[in-house]
TIFIRO-504143 format. One record per residue: residue number from 1; chain; x, y, z of N, C-alpha, C in turn; residue in one letter. Coordinates in Angstrom, 3 decimals, m for minus. Example, Ala and Ser with C-alpha at 12.3 -4.5 7.8 and 13.67 -1.06 7.14 Angstrom:
TIFIRO-504143
seq / mol / nc1 / nc2 / nc3 / cac1 / cac2 / cac3 / cc1 / cc2 / cc3 / type
1 / A / 13.190 / m5.690 / 7.800 / 12.300 / m4.500 / 7.800 / 13.200 / m3.300 / 7.800 / a
2 / A / 12.850 / m2.250 / 7.080 / 13.670 / m1.060 / 7.140 / 12.900 / 0.030 / 7.870 / s
END
This chain:
TIFIRO-504143
seq / mol / nc1 / nc2 / nc3 / cac1 / cac2 / cac3 / cc1 / cc2 / cc3 / type
1 / A / 78.310 / 54.338 / 48.997 / 78.830 / 55.305 / 48.038 / 80.220 / 55.758 / 48.470 / m
2 / A / 81.084 / 56.047 / 47.510 / 82.453 / 56.460 / 47.821 / 82.490 / 57.840 / 48.470 / y
3 / A / 81.533 / 58.710 / 48.102 / 81.540 / 60.083 / 48.601 / 80.805 / 60.193 / 49.917 / g
4 / A / 79.701 / 60.949 / 49.925 / 78.914 / 61.103 / 51.130 / 78.209 / 59.789 / 51.465 / q
5 / A / 77.971 / 59.521 / 52.766 / 77.292 / 58.282 / 53.141 / 75.870 / 58.241 / 52.591 / p
6 / A / 75.396 / 57.034 / 52.309 / 74.040 / 56.845 / 51.797 / 73.064 / 57.108 / 52.942 / w
7 / A / 72.438 / 58.269 / 52.970 / 71.595 / 58.647 / 54.102 / 70.219 / 59.115 / 53.655 / c
8 / A / 69.891 / 58.980 / 52.358 / 68.587 / 59.388 / 51.858 / 67.997 / 58.262 / 51.034 / r
9 / A / 66.701 / 58.378 / 50.704 / 66.111 / 57.432 / 49.770 / 66.787 / 57.555 / 48.414 / d
10 / A / 66.871 / 56.460 / 47.695 / 67.507 / 56.494 / 46.389 / 67.373 / 55.153 / 45.695 / g
11 / A / 68.027 / 55.022 / 44.564 / 68.030 / 53.779 / 43.814 / 69.433 / 53.492 / 43.317 / i
12 / A / 69.645 / 52.235 / 42.912 / 70.946 / 51.845 / 42.352 / 70.713 / 50.814 / 41.249 / r
13 / A / 71.373 / 51.006 / 40.139 / 71.441 / 49.991 / 39.085 / 72.896 / 49.553 / 38.994 / v
14 / A / 73.113 / 48.261 / 38.806 / 74.468 / 47.727 / 38.970 / 74.878 / 46.838 / 37.805 / e
15 / A / 76.119 / 47.021 / 37.380 / 76.769 / 46.185 / 36.362 / 75.940 / 46.054 / 35.084 / d
16 / A / 75.520 / 47.208 / 34.558 / 74.804 / 47.217 / 33.284 / 75.791 / 47.047 / 32.135 / l
17 / A / 75.465 / 46.174 / 31.205 / 76.257 / 46.035 / 29.986 / 75.733 / 47.015 / 28.953 / s
18 / A / 76.603 / 47.847 / 28.405 / 76.191 / 48.826 / 27.413 / 75.981 / 48.150 / 26.054 / l
19 / A / 74.968 / 48.602 / 25.327 / 74.686 / 48.038 / 24.008 / 75.790 / 48.353 / 23.015 / q
20 / A / 76.423 / 49.515 / 23.186 / 77.486 / 49.942 / 22.279 / 78.765 / 50.151 / 23.096 / y
21 / A / 79.827 / 49.450 / 22.714 / 81.096 / 49.637 / 23.415 / 81.566 / 51.070 / 23.226 / a
22 / A / 81.803 / 51.810 / 24.309 / 82.207 / 53.209 / 24.165 / 83.610 / 53.344 / 23.591 / p
23 / A / 83.832 / 54.438 / 22.885 / 85.175 / 54.774 / 22.419 / 85.859 / 55.562 / 23.528 / k
24 / A / 86.245 / 54.833 / 24.560 / 86.773 / 55.477 / 25.758 / 87.734 / 54.536 / 26.460 / s
25 / A / 88.665 / 55.117 / 27.208 / 89.626 / 54.381 / 28.041 / 90.689 / 53.693 / 27.183 / a
26 / A / 91.707 / 53.203 / 27.847 / 92.766 / 52.443 / 27.199 / 92.729 / 51.016 / 27.731 / i
27 / A / 93.254 / 50.084 / 26.944 / 93.254 / 48.705 / 27.406 / 94.479 / 48.445 / 28.270 / d
28 / A / 94.678 / 47.173 / 28.640 / 95.752 / 46.827 / 29.574 / 97.136 / 47.106 / 29.006 / a
29 / A / 97.251 / 47.259 / 27.672 / 98.529 / 47.541 / 27.018 / 98.671 / 49.018 / 26.660 / w
30 / A / 97.730 / 49.857 / 27.148 / 97.814 / 51.287 / 26.914 / 97.310 / 51.735 / 25.560 / g
31 / A / 96.542 / 50.892 / 24.864 / 96.044 / 51.235 / 23.535 / 94.620 / 51.797 / 23.606 / r
32 / A / 94.306 / 52.719 / 22.725 / 92.936 / 53.194 / 22.591 / 92.150 / 52.144 / 21.809 / e
33 / A / 91.491 / 51.271 / 22.541 / 90.811 / 50.133 / 21.937 / 89.505 / 49.882 / 22.681 / k
34 / A / 88.410 / 49.715 / 21.937 / 87.116 / 49.473 / 22.562 / 87.153 / 48.165 / 23.344 / q
35 / A / 86.515 / 48.181 / 24.514 / 86.539 / 47.036 / 25.409 / 85.235 / 46.988 / 26.203 / q
36 / A / 84.950 / 45.851 / 26.833 / 83.717 / 45.743 / 27.610 / 83.680 / 46.741 / 28.764 / p
37 / A / 82.487 / 47.245 / 29.036 / 82.267 / 48.185 / 30.137 / 81.033 / 47.738 / 30.921 / v
38 / A / 81.147 / 47.742 / 32.240 / 80.008 / 47.503 / 33.118 / 79.747 / 48.783 / 33.892 / l
39 / A / 78.511 / 49.217 / 33.897 / 78.164 / 50.516 / 34.457 / 77.232 / 50.358 / 35.665 / l
40 / A / 77.568 / 51.041 / 36.748 / 76.710 / 51.094 / 37.937 / 76.458 / 52.550 / 38.296 / s
41 / A / 75.221 / 52.853 / 38.695 / 74.855 / 54.212 / 39.080 / 74.054 / 54.162 / 40.371 / v
42 / A / 74.459 / 54.969 / 41.349 / 73.730 / 55.111 / 42.606 / 73.209 / 56.532 / 42.714 / s
43 / A / 71.920 / 56.672 / 43.001 / 71.291 / 57.984 / 43.141 / 70.727 / 58.145 / 44.528 / l
44 / A / 70.975 / 59.296 / 45.113 / 70.379 / 59.663 / 46.394 / 69.474 / 60.862 / 46.156 / s
45 / A / 68.208 / 60.766 / 46.597 / 67.214 / 61.792 / 46.298 / 67.190 / 62.876 / 47.366 / f
46 / A / 66.668 / 64.029 / 46.980 / 66.584 / 65.160 / 47.910 / 65.573 / 64.896 / 49.022 / r
47 / A / 64.530 / 64.167 / 48.697 / 63.494 / 63.846 / 49.677 / 63.127 / 62.373 / 49.548 / q
48 / A / 62.434 / 61.863 / 50.543 / 62.016 / 60.474 / 50.510 / 60.921 / 60.233 / 49.486 / g
49 / A / 60.778 / 58.970 / 49.076 / 59.704 / 58.641 / 48.131 / 58.535 / 57.962 / 48.862 / f
50 / A / 58.107 / 58.599 / 49.959 / 57.014 / 58.058 / 50.758 / 55.722 / 57.965 / 49.965 / d
51 / A / 55.440 / 58.971 / 49.125 / 54.172 / 58.964 / 48.384 / 54.125 / 57.792 / 47.412 / t
52 / A / 55.231 / 57.511 / 46.754 / 55.270 / 56.369 / 45.838 / 55.132 / 55.059 / 46.595 / a
53 / A / 55.776 / 54.983 / 47.764 / 55.688 / 53.765 / 48.569 / 54.271 / 53.550 / 49.091 / a
54 / A / 53.626 / 54.634 / 49.564 / 52.273 / 54.511 / 50.126 / 51.250 / 54.134 / 49.060 / n
55 / A / 51.441 / 54.673 / 47.850 / 50.496 / 54.391 / 46.775 / 50.863 / 53.137 / 45.989 / q
56 / A / 52.064 / 52.613 / 46.226 / 52.577 / 51.483 / 45.470 / 52.516 / 51.770 / 43.971 / d
57 / A / 52.939 / 52.985 / 43.628 / 52.915 / 53.425 / 42.232 / 53.971 / 54.494 / 42.034 / a
58 / A / 54.537 / 54.562 / 40.830 / 55.548 / 55.567 / 40.531 / 54.933 / 56.958 / 40.490 / l
59 / A / 55.654 / 57.948 / 41.040 / 55.275 / 59.344 / 40.917 / 56.545 / 60.182 / 40.840 / d
60 / A / 56.429 / 61.494 / 41.024 / 57.572 / 62.394 / 40.870 / 58.571 / 62.312 / 42.022 / e
61 / A / 58.276 / 61.490 / 43.035 / 59.179 / 61.390 / 44.179 / 60.296 / 60.377 / 43.961 / s
62 / A / 60.262 / 59.645 / 42.848 / 61.286 / 58.638 / 42.582 / 61.539 / 58.549 / 41.082 / t
63 / A / 62.430 / 57.652 / 40.704 / 62.779 / 57.471 / 39.295 / 62.595 / 56.002 / 38.924 / m
64 / A / 62.072 / 55.759 / 37.752 / 61.858 / 54.406 / 37.262 / 63.226 / 53.805 / 36.909 / h
65 / A / 63.687 / 52.823 / 37.696 / 65.029 / 52.297 / 37.447 / 65.097 / 51.517 / 36.138 / y
66 / A / 63.967 / 50.997 / 35.669 / 63.962 / 50.330 / 34.372 / 64.214 / 51.311 / 33.243 / g
67 / A / 63.578 / 52.491 / 33.310 / 63.798 / 53.528 / 32.300 / 65.222 / 54.061 / 32.379 / l
68 / A / 65.708 / 54.253 / 33.592 / 67.088 / 54.716 / 33.770 / 68.062 / 53.708 / 33.151 / l
69 / A / 67.852 / 52.441 / 33.427 / 68.730 / 51.404 / 32.878 / 68.689 / 51.401 / 31.357 / s
70 / A / 67.497 / 51.536 / 30.789 / 67.352 / 51.558 / 29.336 / 68.105 / 52.734 / 28.723 / k
71 / A / 67.965 / 53.913 / 29.332 / 68.654 / 55.098 / 28.816 / 70.168 / 54.956 / 28.912 / n
72 / A / 70.639 / 54.367 / 29.996 / 72.080 / 54.199 / 30.175 / 72.638 / 53.161 / 29.204 / l
73 / A / 71.954 / 52.053 / 29.031 / 72.447 / 50.986 / 28.163 / 72.475 / 51.410 / 26.691 / r
74 / A / 71.603 / 52.341 / 26.335 / 71.536 / 52.770 / 24.937 / 72.463 / 53.940 / 24.624 / s
75 / A / 73.284 / 54.337 / 25.596 / 74.222 / 55.430 / 25.372 / 75.167 / 55.070 / 24.234 / l
76 / A / 75.236 / 55.921 / 23.226 / 76.047 / 55.640 / 22.050 / 77.433 / 56.267 / 22.165 / k
77 / A / 78.429 / 55.649 / 21.540 / 79.783 / 56.224 / 21.588 / 79.866 / 57.506 / 20.774 / p
78 / A / 80.777 / 58.367 / 21.167 / 81.020 / 59.593 / 20.414 / 81.872 / 59.269 / 19.190 / v
79 / A / 81.972 / 60.231 / 18.280 / 82.746 / 60.012 / 17.064 / 84.241 / 59.928 / 17.347 / q
80 / A / 84.724 / 60.831 / 18.190 / 86.144 / 60.841 / 18.534 / 86.369 / 60.116 / 19.860 / e
81 / A / 87.621 / 59.672 / 20.058 / 87.947 / 58.977 / 21.310 / 87.823 / 59.937 / 22.482 / w
82 / A / 87.294 / 59.459 / 23.600 / 87.110 / 60.302 / 24.778 / 87.725 / 59.640 / 26.003 / e
83 / A / 88.036 / 60.442 / 26.995 / 88.588 / 59.919 / 28.239 / 87.478 / 59.299 / 29.075 / t
84 / A / 87.876 / 58.537 / 30.076 / 86.896 / 57.973 / 31.006 / 86.126 / 59.067 / 31.719 / l
85 / A / 86.801 / 60.163 / 32.021 / 86.126 / 61.250 / 32.719 / 85.056 / 61.881 / 31.836 / d
86 / A / 85.345 / 62.040 / 30.555 / 84.332 / 62.570 / 29.642 / 83.145 / 61.624 / 29.526 / n
87 / A / 83.415 / 60.324 / 29.472 / 82.338 / 59.341 / 29.419 / 81.475 / 59.424 / 30.676 / l
88 / A / 82.115 / 59.557 / 31.830 / 81.365 / 59.676 / 33.084 / 80.483 / 60.921 / 33.081 / a
89 / A / 80.997 / 62.004 / 32.522 / 80.212 / 63.233 / 32.434 / 78.991 / 63.022 / 31.546 / h
90 / A / 79.131 / 62.344 / 30.429 / 77.987 / 62.097 / 29.546 / 76.964 / 61.176 / 30.214 / r
91 / A / 77.454 / 60.201 / 30.981 / 76.542 / 59.332 / 31.726 / 75.741 / 60.138 / 32.745 / i
92 / A / 76.422 / 61.070 / 33.410 / 75.732 / 61.921 / 34.385 / 74.655 / 62.759 / 33.705 / h
93 / A / 74.926 / 63.273 / 32.535 / 73.921 / 64.046 / 31.815 / 72.725 / 63.177 / 31.437 / q
94 / A / 72.970 / 61.929 / 31.079 / 71.875 / 61.004 / 30.775 / 71.007 / 60.768 / 32.008 / t
95 / A / 71.637 / 60.645 / 33.169 / 70.885 / 60.474 / 34.414 / 69.995 / 61.690 / 34.669 / v
96 / A / 70.555 / 62.892 / 34.494 / 69.796 / 64.116 / 34.763 / 68.638 / 64.302 / 33.784 / l
97 / A / 68.759 / 63.739 / 32.596 / 67.710 / 63.885 / 31.585 / 66.623 / 62.823 / 31.697 / e
98 / A / 66.814 / 61.853 / 32.599 / 65.802 / 60.824 / 32.809 / 64.733 / 61.360 / 33.768 / t
99 / A / 63.455 / 61.330 / 33.396 / 62.391 / 61.865 / 34.259 / 62.396 / 61.189 / 35.628 / p
100 / A / 62.114 / 61.976 / 36.699 / 61.700 / 63.375 / 36.709 / 62.822 / 64.398 / 36.565 / p
101 / A / 64.066 / 63.971 / 36.424 / 65.138 / 64.901 / 36.117 / 65.967 / 65.349 / 37.297 / g
102 / A / 66.742 / 66.421 / 37.053 / 67.747 / 66.889 / 38.004 / 67.163 / 67.350 / 39.326 / a
103 / A / 65.927 / 67.863 / 39.330 / 65.333 / 68.389 / 40.560 / 65.181 / 67.312 / 41.630 / a
104 / A / 65.135 / 66.052 / 41.208 / 64.940 / 64.946 / 42.150 / 66.237 / 64.545 / 42.844 / l
105 / A / 67.380 / 64.742 / 42.181 / 68.625 / 64.087 / 42.578 / 69.487 / 64.998 / 43.456 / i
106 / A / 69.871 / 64.475 / 44.608 / 70.796 / 65.173 / 45.493 / 72.239 / 64.806 / 45.169 / q
107 / A / 72.499 / 63.529 / 44.974 / 73.854 / 63.094 / 44.656 / 73.808 / 61.916 / 43.695 / s
108 / A / 74.869 / 61.786 / 42.934 / 74.965 / 60.746 / 41.924 / 76.380 / 60.165 / 41.931 / c
109 / A / 76.453 / 58.854 / 42.007 / 77.746 / 58.175 / 41.917 / 77.735 / 57.247 / 40.718 / q
110 / A / 78.722 / 57.411 / 39.839 / 78.836 / 56.614 / 38.626 / 80.099 / 55.770 / 38.723 / i
111 / A / 79.957 / 54.480 / 38.487 / 81.091 / 53.560 / 38.511 / 81.236 / 52.920 / 37.136 / e
112 / A / 82.374 / 53.125 / 36.509 / 82.673 / 52.545 / 35.206 / 83.690 / 51.430 / 35.426 / i
113 / A / 83.243 / 50.205 / 35.282 / 84.107 / 49.044 / 35.529 / 84.635 / 48.512 / 34.197 / k
114 / A / 85.946 / 48.301 / 34.152 / 86.622 / 47.783 / 32.960 / 87.204 / 46.415 / 33.303 / l
115 / A / 86.500 / 45.331 / 32.980 / 86.948 / 43.992 / 33.383 / 88.239 / 43.533 / 32.711 / p
116 / A / 88.602 / 44.140 / 31.562 / 89.775 / 43.675 / 30.826 / 90.867 / 44.738 / 30.710 / k
117 / A / 90.840 / 45.716 / 31.597 / 91.806 / 46.816 / 31.508 / 93.048 / 46.600 / 32.356 / a
118 / A / 93.123 / 45.469 / 33.045 / 94.284 / 45.177 / 33.887 / 94.887 / 43.847 / 33.475 / s
119 / A / 96.216 / 43.804 / 33.370 / 96.902 / 42.571 / 33.004 / 96.902 / 41.563 / 34.149 / l
120 / A / 97.078 / 42.052 / 35.369 / 97.241 / 41.159 / 36.516 / 96.138 / 41.303 / 37.553 / l
121 / A / 95.238 / 42.274 / 37.378 / 94.177 / 42.495 / 38.345 / 92.827 / 41.995 / 37.858 / g
122 / A / 91.847 / 42.014 / 38.753 / 90.490 / 41.568 / 38.404 / 89.803 / 42.555 / 37.466 / d
123 / A / 89.927 / 43.842 / 37.792 / 89.281 / 44.871 / 36.980 / 89.749 / 46.249 / 37.421 / y
124 / A / 89.429 / 47.244 / 36.599 / 89.640 / 48.656 / 36.938 / 88.272 / 49.289 / 37.139 / v
125 / A / 88.153 / 50.146 / 38.132 / 86.890 / 50.838 / 38.392 / 87.163 / 52.337 / 38.520 / n
126 / A / 86.455 / 53.125 / 37.719 / 86.577 / 54.575 / 37.792 / 85.268 / 55.125 / 38.356 / y
127 / A / 85.381 / 55.863 / 39.459 / 84.197 / 56.363 / 40.165 / 84.130 / 57.885 / 40.037 / v
128 / A / 82.969 / 58.343 / 39.630 / 82.716 / 59.775 / 39.385 / 81.536 / 60.166 / 40.262 / y
129 / A / 81.759 / 61.117 / 41.179 / 80.752 / 61.458 / 42.180 / 80.381 / 62.935 / 42.106 / f
130 / A / 79.078 / 63.197 / 42.068 / 78.576 / 64.570 / 42.029 / 77.575 / 64.764 / 43.158 / v
131 / A / 77.781 / 65.790 / 43.946 / 76.885 / 66.146 / 45.038 / 76.210 / 67.466 / 44.705 / e
132 / A / 74.910 / 67.417 / 44.527 / 74.117 / 68.611 / 44.258 / 74.584 / 69.340 / 42.996 / d
133 / A / 75.063 / 68.582 / 42.010 / 75.498 / 69.095 / 40.713 / 76.684 / 70.062 / 40.795 / e
134 / A / 77.365 / 70.091 / 41.920 / 78.460 / 71.053 / 42.075 / 79.785 / 70.380 / 42.425 / e
135 / A / 79.806 / 69.638 / 43.514 / 81.057 / 69.069 / 44.000 / 81.316 / 67.728 / 43.322 / d
136 / A / 82.387 / 67.645 / 42.586 / 82.727 / 66.421 / 41.863 / 83.942 / 65.764 / 42.499 / t
137 / A / 83.825 / 64.481 / 42.770 / 84.937 / 63.696 / 43.289 / 85.236 / 62.546 / 42.342 / g
138 / A / 86.488 / 62.102 / 42.340 / 86.908 / 61.017 / 41.454 / 87.773 / 60.029 / 42.221 / r
139 / A / 87.526 / 58.750 / 41.985 / 88.297 / 57.689 / 42.623 / 88.727 / 56.694 / 41.557 / v
140 / A / 89.996 / 56.317 / 41.580 / 90.507 / 55.279 / 40.697 / 90.779 / 54.035 / 41.534 / l
141 / A / 90.184 / 52.923 / 41.132 / 90.269 / 51.681 / 41.910 / 90.832 / 50.578 / 41.030 / h
142 / A / 91.913 / 49.982 / 41.479 / 92.512 / 48.827 / 40.816 / 92.338 / 47.635 / 41.754 / l
143 / A / 91.619 / 46.603 / 41.295 / 91.188 / 45.525 / 42.182 / 92.042 / 44.270 / 42.058 / s
144 / A / 92.566 / 43.816 / 43.177 / 93.210 / 42.507 / 43.335 / 94.253 / 42.222 / 42.252 / r
145 / A / 95.288 / 43.013 / 42.258 / 96.412 / 42.770 / 41.346 / 97.247 / 41.625 / 41.910 / v
146 / A / 97.428 / 40.585 / 41.115 / 98.144 / 39.386 / 41.557 / 99.637 / 39.558 / 41.352 / f
147 / A / 100.406 / 39.424 / 42.456 / 101.856 / 39.592 / 42.395 / 102.522 / 38.498 / 43.232 / i
148 / A / 103.190 / 37.523 / 42.608 / 103.983 / 36.558 / 43.387 / 105.138 / 37.286 / 44.071 / p
149 / A / 105.216 / 37.177 / 45.392 / 106.134 / 38.040 / 46.134 / 106.827 / 37.278 / 47.261 / t
150 / A / 108.119 / 37.535 / 47.410 / 108.824 / 37.068 / 48.604 / 108.486 / 38.015 / 49.748 / l
151 / A / 107.726 / 37.541 / 50.691 / 107.296 / 38.416 / 51.771 / 107.117 / 37.605 / 53.047 / i
152 / A / 107.535 / 38.167 / 54.158 / 107.418 / 37.486 / 55.435 / 108.637 / 37.758 / 56.298 / g
153 / A / 108.512 / 37.434 / 57.578 / 109.594 / 37.703 / 58.538 / 110.314 / 36.424 / 58.965 / v
154 / A / 109.728 / 35.269 / 58.666 / 110.348 / 34.000 / 59.058 / 111.215 / 33.466 / 57.920 / n
155 / A / 112.240 / 32.666 / 58.288 / 113.165 / 32.139 / 57.296 / 112.457 / 31.302 / 56.248 / d
156 / A / 111.508 / 30.488 / 56.659 / 110.824 / 29.612 / 55.700 / 110.000 / 30.419 / 54.698 / n
157 / A / 109.564 / 31.620 / 55.097 / 108.764 / 32.445 / 54.202 / 109.613 / 33.113 / 53.132 / e
158 / A / 110.929 / 33.109 / 53.317 / 111.818 / 33.724 / 52.339 / 112.286 / 32.733 / 51.265 / r
159 / A / 111.854 / 31.485 / 51.356 / 112.348 / 30.472 / 50.435 / 111.524 / 30.363 / 49.161 / t
160 / A / 110.302 / 30.866 / 49.167 / 109.446 / 30.764 / 47.975 / 108.470 / 31.932 / 47.949 / a
161 / A / 108.125 / 32.328 / 46.747 / 107.171 / 33.425 / 46.602 / 105.763 / 32.971 / 46.996 / k
162 / A / 105.011 / 33.921 / 47.546 / 103.633 / 33.668 / 47.945 / 102.680 / 34.514 / 47.099 / q
163 / A / 101.413 / 34.108 / 47.098 / 100.399 / 34.876 / 46.387 / 100.070 / 36.144 / 47.160 / k
164 / A / 100.205 / 37.262 / 46.496 / 99.852 / 38.542 / 47.093 / 98.861 / 39.243 / 46.168 / l
165 / A / 97.731 / 39.648 / 46.705 / 96.722 / 40.380 / 45.945 / 96.624 / 41.788 / 46.525 / f
166 / A / 96.865 / 42.780 / 45.682 / 96.895 / 44.172 / 46.131 / 95.759 / 44.941 / 45.454 / v
167 / A / 94.939 / 45.616 / 46.254 / 93.897 / 46.508 / 45.740 / 94.198 / 47.924 / 46.204 / s
168 / A / 93.998 / 48.869 / 45.299 / 94.328 / 50.265 / 45.599 / 93.168 / 51.160 / 45.197 / v
169 / A / 92.818 / 52.096 / 46.082 / 91.866 / 53.159 / 45.770 / 92.601 / 54.491 / 45.905 / w
170 / A / 92.553 / 55.306 / 44.869 / 93.159 / 56.636 / 44.927 / 92.048 / 57.671 / 44.805 / i
171 / A / 91.871 / 58.442 / 45.843 / 90.801 / 59.438 / 45.913 / 91.317 / 60.792 / 45.428 / d
172 / A / 90.381 / 61.633 / 45.018 / 90.661 / 63.020 / 44.622 / 91.652 / 63.121 / 43.466 / r
173 / A / 91.611 / 62.184 / 42.563 / 92.476 / 62.298 / 41.394 / 91.921 / 63.365 / 40.449 / i
174 / A / 92.750 / 63.832 / 39.569 / 92.340 / 64.829 / 38.598 / 91.707 / 64.140 / 37.385 / q
175 / A / 90.885 / 64.902 / 36.669 / 90.214 / 64.342 / 35.499 / 91.207 / 63.793 / 34.481 / a
176 / A / 92.345 / 64.447 / 34.338 / 93.350 / 64.021 / 33.367 / 93.985 / 62.676 / 33.723 / d
177 / A / 93.821 / 62.248 / 34.981 / 94.428 / 60.992 / 35.431 / 93.444 / 59.828 / 35.409 / d
178 / A / 92.315 / 59.992 / 34.738 / 91.283 / 58.952 / 34.775 / 91.744 / 57.642 / 34.142 / s
179 / A / 92.778 / 57.692 / 33.288 / 93.234 / 56.485 / 32.607 / 94.666 / 56.124 / 32.996 / e
180 / A / 95.037 / 56.439 / 34.219 / 96.408 / 56.187 / 34.673 / 96.553 / 54.825 / 35.349 / s
181 / A / 95.584 / 53.942 / 35.167 / 95.614 / 52.651 / 35.856 / 96.737 / 51.741 / 35.355 / y
182 / A / 97.152 / 51.862 / 34.097 / 98.265 / 51.032 / 33.630 / 99.567 / 51.423 / 34.331 / t
183 / A / 99.747 / 52.726 / 34.547 / 100.924 / 53.200 / 35.278 / 100.840 / 52.774 / 36.739 / e
184 / A / 99.662 / 52.825 / 37.307 / 99.473 / 52.401 / 38.686 / 99.825 / 50.921 / 38.850 / l
185 / A / 99.386 / 50.099 / 37.915 / 99.696 / 48.669 / 37.990 / 101.201 / 48.436 / 37.860 / e
186 / A / 101.855 / 49.207 / 36.999 / 103.299 / 49.069 / 36.843 / 104.032 / 49.366 / 38.144 / r
187 / A / 103.595 / 50.417 / 38.837 / 104.225 / 50.785 / 40.108 / 104.010 / 49.687 / 41.147 / i
188 / A / 102.803 / 49.152 / 41.208 / 102.497 / 48.090 / 42.169 / 103.398 / 46.879 / 41.959 / l
189 / A / 103.558 / 46.477 / 40.712 / 104.364 / 45.290 / 40.438 / 105.842 / 45.541 / 40.699 / t
190 / A / 106.324 / 46.739 / 40.392 / 107.732 / 47.048 / 40.622 / 108.072 / 47.030 / 42.103 / q
191 / A / 107.264 / 47.735 / 42.898 / 107.558 / 47.849 / 44.328 / 107.331 / 46.523 / 45.035 / v
192 / A / 106.239 / 45.847 / 44.711 / 105.890 / 44.623 / 45.429 / 106.852 / 43.484 / 45.121 / s
193 / A / 107.326 / 43.398 / 43.885 / 108.235 / 42.312 / 43.526 / 109.599 / 42.471 / 44.167 / r
194 / A / 109.955 / 43.687 / 44.538 / 111.242 / 43.913 / 45.184 / 111.153 / 43.801 / 46.704 / s
195 / A / 109.939 / 43.549 / 47.215 / 109.742 / 43.511 / 48.668 / 110.169 / 42.164 / 49.235 / a
196 / A / 110.861 / 42.210 / 50.355 / 111.187 / 40.997 / 51.114 / 110.986 / 41.315 / 52.586 / t
197 / A / 109.778 / 41.682 / 52.923 / 109.506 / 42.151 / 54.273 / 108.071 / 41.823 / 54.639 / s
198 / A / 107.609 / 42.402 / 55.716 / 106.238 / 42.193 / 56.158 / 105.296 / 43.112 / 55.386 / a
199 / A / 103.995 / 42.895 / 55.554 / 103.007 / 43.649 / 54.800 / 103.020 / 45.134 / 55.148 / l
200 / A / 103.208 / 45.456 / 56.414 / 103.174 / 46.872 / 56.799 / 104.298 / 47.671 / 56.130 / r
201 / A / 105.564 / 47.218 / 56.167 / 106.600 / 47.955 / 55.437 / 106.341 / 48.032 / 53.944 / p
202 / A / 105.729 / 46.985 / 53.384 / 105.405 / 47.019 / 51.962 / 104.449 / 48.163 / 51.665 / l
203 / A / 103.399 / 48.290 / 52.479 / 102.442 / 49.389 / 52.289 / 103.116 / 50.744 / 52.488 / c
204 / A / 104.017 / 50.810 / 53.459 / 104.737 / 52.063 / 53.711 / 105.615 / 52.432 / 52.520 / t
205 / A / 106.177 / 51.432 / 51.875 / 107.025 / 51.664 / 50.697 / 106.185 / 52.098 / 49.494 / n
206 / A / 104.991 / 51.551 / 49.379 / 104.127 / 51.878 / 48.253 / 103.537 / 53.285 / 48.348 / l
207 / A / 103.154 / 53.686 / 49.549 / 102.383 / 54.924 / 49.717 / 103.056 / 56.157 / 49.129 / s
208 / A / 104.358 / 56.419 / 49.385 / 104.956 / 57.639 / 48.813 / 104.926 / 57.651 / 47.292 / p
209 / A / 105.088 / 56.481 / 46.656 / 105.051 / 56.424 / 45.200 / 103.663 / 56.767 / 44.671 / r
210 / A / 102.636 / 56.256 / 45.367 / 101.267 / 56.474 / 44.910 / 100.764 / 57.876 / 45.202 / l
211 / A / 101.290 / 58.490 / 46.251 / 100.831 / 59.826 / 46.640 / 101.599 / 60.941 / 45.936 / l
212 / A / 102.674 / 60.590 / 45.244 / 103.455 / 61.580 / 44.508 / 102.623 / 62.099 / 43.339 / n
213 / A / 102.412 / 63.443 / 43.243 / 101.601 / 63.986 / 42.145 / 102.107 / 63.601 / 40.767 / p
214 / A / 103.414 / 63.327 / 40.636 / 103.974 / 62.972 / 39.343 / 103.805 / 61.492 / 39.006 / q
215 / A / 103.399 / 60.696 / 39.990 / 103.322 / 59.271 / 39.794 / 102.340 / 58.893 / 38.700 / t
216 / A / 101.201 / 59.542 / 38.680 / 100.120 / 59.124 / 37.785 / 100.156 / 59.852 / 36.450 / l
217 / A / 101.248 / 60.509 / 36.137 / 101.382 / 61.140 / 34.830 / 101.973 / 60.127 / 33.850 / k
218 / A / 101.232 / 59.821 / 32.815 / 101.688 / 58.813 / 31.848 / 102.736 / 59.422 / 30.912 / l
END
């Protein structure tokens, strides 16, 4: 889990395809356009599910992951367009409403993967984390952005561009920045394409741009 370490009994459902494409997020060109979404949810329980394990039967100490998956996949889009953060909040409410409910859950991590939201990367992942229904954390992840780059310290390495794949995780972002991945990709390509150095200076050059509070404002 991106937040607290996985240290309790729990369950995880991964890469669920939603039955209805949500009216949420922007595509790789910055348009409000419905697109495929893959949903993963990790739950950590307040107590162990020893009774269910000993009886080899479901009880109030755990959650039926099949029912959870069904409830998540059937989540319907709202009438008006919503941000990724709003979608994550609705997903969290669906988790809490799945029996046995909120009393069972200590922490919940929701990952919304957008396979087609990046022009040059593999995918965008928005992570929404709640601990004890109070502390909320958010992570924006842009995976393996492909950038042909002149990089290296030797003369022969300066003669042709090489394949560079850059992945970035930004922690503690604000809810309003949940859809700033297109701007993030733009910054990555601008800085990386102008680089003619080793990997460490490249990362040093990127960090101030990414950590600037104004960077992720579209």
